[in-house]
KOLMARKOL-901540 format. One line per 10 residues: number of its first residue (from 1); for each residue x, y negated, z of C-alpha. Coordinates in nm, 3 decimals. Example, Ala and Ser with C-alpha at 12.3 -4.5 7.8 and 13.67 -1.06 7.14 Angstrom:
2
1) 1.230/0.450/0.780 ~ 1.367/0.106/0.714
***
This chain:
162
1) 0.538/-5.192/0.275 ~ 0.187/-5.296/0.190 ~ -0.117/-5.131/0.301 ~ -0.171/-4.973/-0.046 ~ 0.172/-4.818/-0.060 ~ 0.121/-4.668/0.297 ~ -0.202/-4.501/0.182 ~ -0.036/-4.364/-0.119 ~ 0.257/-4.204/0.079 ~ 0.019/-4.060/0.326
11) -0.198/-3.900/0.047 ~ 0.115/-3.742/-0.105 ~ 0.240/-3.613/0.229 ~ -0.099/-3.462/0.311 ~ -0.136/-3.279/-0.022 ~ 0.217/-3.131/0.015 ~ 0.140/-2.972/0.342 ~ -0.188/-2.824/0.236 ~ -0.069/-2.619/-0.071 ~ 0.075/-2.290/0.044
21) 0.387/-2.153/-0.120 ~ 0.279/-1.876/-0.357 ~ 0.499/-1.694/-0.584 ~ 0.385/-1.625/-0.937 ~ 0.267/-1.264/-0.995 ~ 0.479/-1.049/-1.222 ~ 0.328/-0.976/-1.561 ~ 0.301/-0.619/-1.665 ~ 0.604/-0.510/-1.850 ~ 0.429/-0.241/-2.061
31) 0.071/-0.127/-2.139 ~ -0.081/0.165/-1.975 ~ -0.125/0.480/-2.171 ~ -0.508/0.468/-2.151 ~ -0.511/0.099/-2.219 ~ -0.672/0.002/-1.893 ~ -0.498/0.136/-1.572 ~ -0.170/0.234/-1.424 ~ -0.194/0.545/-1.224 ~ -0.008/0.682/-0.931
41) -0.067/0.991/-0.716 ~ 0.043/1.003/-0.357 ~ 0.053/1.291/-0.115 ~ 0.112/1.319/0.264 ~ 0.035/1.612/0.494 ~ -0.290/1.744/0.355 ~ -0.406/1.421/0.209 ~ -0.407/1.324/-0.162 ~ -0.464/0.982/-0.307 ~ -0.526/0.880/-0.671
51) -0.441/0.518/-0.714 ~ -0.532/0.298/-1.019 ~ -0.419/-0.057/-1.055 ~ -0.480/-0.328/-1.311 ~ -0.430/-0.707/-1.328 ~ -0.707/-0.882/-1.149 ~ -0.791/-1.102/-0.846 ~ -0.699/-0.876/-0.553 ~ -0.987/-0.632/-0.509 ~ -0.879/-0.328/-0.296
61) -1.126/-0.041/-0.278 ~ -1.076/0.305/-0.118 ~ -1.343/0.556/-0.185 ~ -1.583/0.271/-0.304 ~ -1.533/0.086/0.026 ~ -1.333/-0.221/0.107 ~ -0.986/-0.149/0.253 ~ -1.064/-0.299/0.594 ~ -1.396/-0.099/0.607 ~ -1.229/0.231/0.530
71) -0.935/0.203/0.771 ~ -1.030/0.111/1.121 ~ -0.669/0.119/1.242 ~ -0.491/-0.209/1.192 ~ -0.165/-0.034/1.151 ~ -0.283/0.167/0.841 ~ -0.427/-0.145/0.693 ~ -0.109/-0.345/0.736 ~ 0.118/-0.072/0.615 ~ -0.077/-0.044/0.282
81) -0.093/-0.424/0.226 ~ 0.277/-0.454/0.302 ~ 0.352/-0.268/-0.023 ~ 0.185/-0.542/-0.210 ~ 0.341/-0.817/-0.007 ~ 0.700/-0.693/-0.058 ~ 0.646/-0.681/-0.437 ~ 0.468/-1.009/-0.455 ~ 0.176/-0.869/-0.624 ~ -0.085/-0.930/-0.355
91) -0.389/-1.103/-0.489 ~ -0.291/-1.042/-0.846 ~ -0.377/-0.676/-0.887 ~ -0.703/-0.486/-0.848 ~ -0.644/-0.154/-0.669 ~ -0.887/0.134/-0.673 ~ -0.818/0.453/-0.463 ~ -0.980/0.783/-0.435 ~ -0.847/0.985/-0.149 ~ -0.945/1.310/0.016
101) -0.803/1.575/0.257 ~ -0.617/1.517/0.591 ~ -0.689/1.248/0.837 ~ -0.662/0.863/0.830 ~ -0.286/0.855/0.887 ~ -0.215/1.105/0.618 ~ -0.445/0.934/0.369 ~ -0.287/0.596/0.444 ~ 0.059/0.749/0.381 ~ -0.074/0.901/0.060
111) -0.208/0.564/-0.062 ~ 0.126/0.394/0.010 ~ 0.308/0.656/-0.205 ~ 0.051/0.640/-0.479 ~ 0.055/0.256/-0.478 ~ 0.436/0.251/-0.503 ~ 0.435/0.493/-0.796 ~ 0.172/0.295/-0.974 ~ 0.351/-0.029/-0.919 ~ 0.680/0.130/-1.054
121) 0.485/0.219/-1.375 ~ 0.330/-0.123/-1.389 ~ 0.661/-0.308/-1.363 ~ 0.980/-0.112/-1.374 ~ 1.183/-0.398/-1.229 ~ 1.009/-0.346/-0.896 ~ 1.165/-0.004/-0.859 ~ 1.454/-0.133/-0.658 ~ 1.235/-0.309/-0.404 ~ 1.001/-0.014/-0.372
131) 1.287/0.247/-0.344 ~ 1.468/0.026/-0.081 ~ 1.159/0.007/0.136 ~ 1.080/0.377/0.109 ~ 0.770/0.345/-0.093 ~ 0.870/0.595/-0.365 ~ 0.984/0.873/-0.111 ~ 0.737/1.141/-0.021 ~ 0.729/1.238/0.347 ~ 0.783/1.606/0.352
141) 0.666/1.680/0.709 ~ 0.373/1.914/0.744 ~ 0.194/2.085/1.035 ~ 0.391/2.401/1.115 ~ 0.191/2.725/1.095 ~ 0.091/2.940/1.394 ~ 0.293/3.256/1.426 ~ 0.132/3.591/1.510 ~ 0.155/3.716/1.859 ~ 0.200/3.352/1.990
151) -0.044/3.095/2.108 ~ 0.085/2.814/1.864 ~ 0.362/2.737/1.631 ~ 0.627/2.687/1.890 ~ 0.451/2.767/2.224 ~ 0.530/3.108/2.375 ~ 0.346/3.307/2.637 ~ 0.495/3.291/2.977 ~ 0.795/3.521/3.020 ~ 0.759/3.802/3.273
161) 1.075/3.989/3.377 ~ 0.882/4.290/3.513
***
């Protein structure tokens, strides 16, 4: 091999290792009813999240803040982003969320359900992936109410035989 051929092969090898493997984003299969957004509502515990998505460049806002600024827990942030990763739509959709009620964990769960519902409307072919990973199922667990004559929902006062 000559010196010129060696440089050419090294250049080709170096460009192959730099480009990451990205899957093309799915195009929307239908148009939204209002012409701009696909909506999804999610609920968990006492939290409610209204999720809007549209094709874009990957902006993710929760109550007009960035996702990483709103959720301090890494677990909540990763769970929400995992929905986009599983459906190969990360970086190709703009997501805007308004959430209220409950705490951070409840709000994160509500966003996951709302995002799953919005993605199912955006592209119905994603329904199988979303359903298989549990992103379209509402978690029915709630805080149990306190009963009268007792200190808590399940706790009882100490039993006294006499």
